[in-house]
C-alpha positions as CSV (number, residue, x, y, z in Angstrom):
1,M,86.4,-116.2,91.1
2,S,88.9,-117.8,88.6
3,D,87.3,-121.2,88.5
4,P,84.8,-121.3,85.6
5,R,82.9,-124.2,87.3
6,E,82.2,-121.9,90.3
7,L,80.8,-119.2,88.0
8,Y,78.7,-121.8,86.1
9,Q,77.3,-123.1,89.4
10,Q,76.4,-119.6,90.6
11,V,74.7,-118.7,87.3
12,I,72.7,-122.0,87.2
13,L,71.6,-121.4,90.8
14,E,70.7,-117.8,90.2
15,H,68.6,-118.5,87.1
16,N,67.0,-121.5,88.7
17,K,66.0,-119.5,91.7
18,K,64.9,-116.4,89.8
19,P,64.2,-117.4,86.2
20,R,64.0,-114.6,83.6
21,N,61.0,-114.6,81.2
22,F,59.0,-117.1,83.3
23,G,55.4,-117.3,82.4
24,K,53.2,-117.5,79.4
25,L,52.5,-115.0,76.6
26,E,48.8,-114.9,76.0
27,A,49.2,-113.2,72.6
28,C,51.7,-115.6,71.0
29,T,52.4,-116.5,67.4
30,H,54.4,-119.7,68.2
31,H,54.1,-122.3,70.8
32,A,55.7,-125.7,71.7
33,D,55.7,-128.1,74.7
34,G,59.0,-129.8,75.4
35,Q,59.7,-132.9,77.4
36,N,62.8,-134.7,78.6
37,P,61.4,-138.1,79.4
38,L,64.7,-139.2,80.9
39,C,64.4,-137.0,84.0
40,G,60.9,-135.6,83.8
41,D,61.7,-132.0,82.8
42,E,58.8,-130.3,81.0
43,I,58.6,-126.8,79.6
44,E,56.0,-124.8,77.6
45,L,57.5,-122.1,75.4
46,T,55.4,-119.2,73.9
47,L,56.8,-116.7,71.4
48,L,55.8,-113.6,69.7
49,V,57.5,-113.4,66.3
50,Q,56.9,-110.4,64.1
51,A,58.7,-109.1,61.0
52,G,61.2,-111.9,61.3
53,L,62.2,-111.0,64.9
54,V,61.6,-112.9,68.1
55,Q,59.9,-109.9,69.8
56,D,59.2,-111.7,73.1
57,L,59.2,-115.2,74.6
58,K,58.4,-116.9,77.9
59,F,58.6,-120.3,79.3
60,Q,56.9,-122.2,82.1
61,G,57.2,-125.6,83.5
62,H,59.2,-127.6,85.9
63,G,62.5,-129.5,86.0
64,C,66.0,-129.6,87.3
65,A,68.1,-126.5,87.9
66,I,70.0,-127.0,84.6
67,S,66.9,-127.1,82.4
68,Q,65.3,-124.2,84.2
69,A,68.5,-122.1,84.0
70,S,69.0,-123.1,80.4
71,S,65.5,-122.0,79.6
72,S,66.0,-118.7,81.4
73,L,69.3,-117.9,79.8
74,M,68.0,-119.0,76.3
75,T,65.0,-116.6,76.5
76,T,67.2,-113.8,77.6
77,A,69.7,-114.4,74.7
78,V,67.1,-114.9,72.0
79,K,64.6,-112.1,72.8
80,G,64.8,-109.3,70.2
81,K,66.9,-111.4,67.8
82,P,66.1,-112.2,64.2
83,V,64.7,-115.8,63.7
84,A,67.8,-116.7,61.6
85,E,70.1,-115.7,64.5
86,A,68.0,-117.7,67.0
87,E,68.3,-120.7,64.7
88,L,72.1,-120.2,64.6
89,M,72.2,-120.0,68.4
90,I,70.2,-123.3,68.6
91,E,72.7,-125.0,66.3
92,Q,75.8,-123.6,68.1
93,F,74.4,-124.4,71.5
94,R,73.7,-128.0,70.5
95,E,77.2,-128.3,68.9
96,M,78.8,-127.0,72.1
97,I,76.9,-129.4,74.3
98,R,77.9,-132.3,72.0
99,G,81.6,-131.1,72.2
100,T,81.9,-130.3,68.5
101,L,82.1,-126.5,69.1
102,D,84.6,-125.0,71.6
103,P,83.3,-121.5,72.4
104,A,86.8,-120.5,73.5
105,K,88.3,-121.4,70.2
106,D,85.6,-121.5,67.5
107,A,83.7,-118.5,66.2
108,N,80.2,-118.4,67.7
109,I,77.5,-116.0,68.9
110,L,76.8,-117.8,72.2
111,G,78.2,-115.2,74.6
112,K,77.2,-115.9,78.1
113,L,75.6,-119.2,77.1
114,S,79.1,-120.6,76.8
115,L,78.9,-121.2,80.5
116,F,77.1,-124.4,79.6
117,R,80.1,-125.9,77.8
118,G,81.0,-128.1,80.8
119,V,77.7,-129.9,80.5
120,K,79.2,-132.0,77.7
121,D,81.2,-133.8,80.4
122,L,78.0,-134.7,82.3
123,P,76.1,-137.0,80.0
124,S,73.1,-137.4,82.2
125,R,72.6,-133.6,82.1
126,V,73.1,-132.9,78.4
127,K,69.4,-133.4,77.6
128,C,68.4,-131.2,80.5
129,A,70.4,-128.3,79.1
130,V,69.3,-128.9,75.5
131,L,65.5,-129.2,76.2
132,P,64.6,-125.5,75.9
133,W,66.7,-125.3,72.7
134,V,64.9,-128.2,71.0
135,T,61.6,-126.7,72.1
136,L,62.5,-123.4,70.6
137,H,63.5,-125.0,67.4
138,A,60.1,-126.9,67.3
139,A,58.2,-123.7,68.0
140,L,60.0,-121.8,65.3
141,K,59.2,-124.6,62.8
142,G,55.5,-124.6,63.8
143,E,55.7,-127.9,65.6
144,E,53.6,-128.2,68.8
145,T,55.8,-130.7,70.7
146,A,59.5,-131.4,71.2
147,S,61.4,-134.2,73.0
148,T,65.0,-134.8,73.8
149,E,64.5,-138.5,72.9
């Protein structure tokens, strides 16, 4: 499997079909609802933040395969990380999607999330991939809602 697009498609399909951390944390310290009005994606994100660490987080909602897979991969990447590192991931993911960070050349902490770098070439899908990240940012800032608009 030498074509990165093939790997990207497989990962998107796998995380859409079997999303990680899907559900709702009843005992949460942070919460936000996110919407992508352009295509109708909606997610609810619940987090348990203690001692400066994102101890646990879950998402639920509906949307396209890209938003669901991005939510799944984001929760996996952020769980157990310090809040400051989560915020850095948010910033770097958004820069990568905008095309201002090349994960192959620029220093970053995105790891497996760099699979989404090709989304920058699909303008109609950028907001789908970014939705969970803007929702996470809102939740960490104590905001109840987030939108890609």
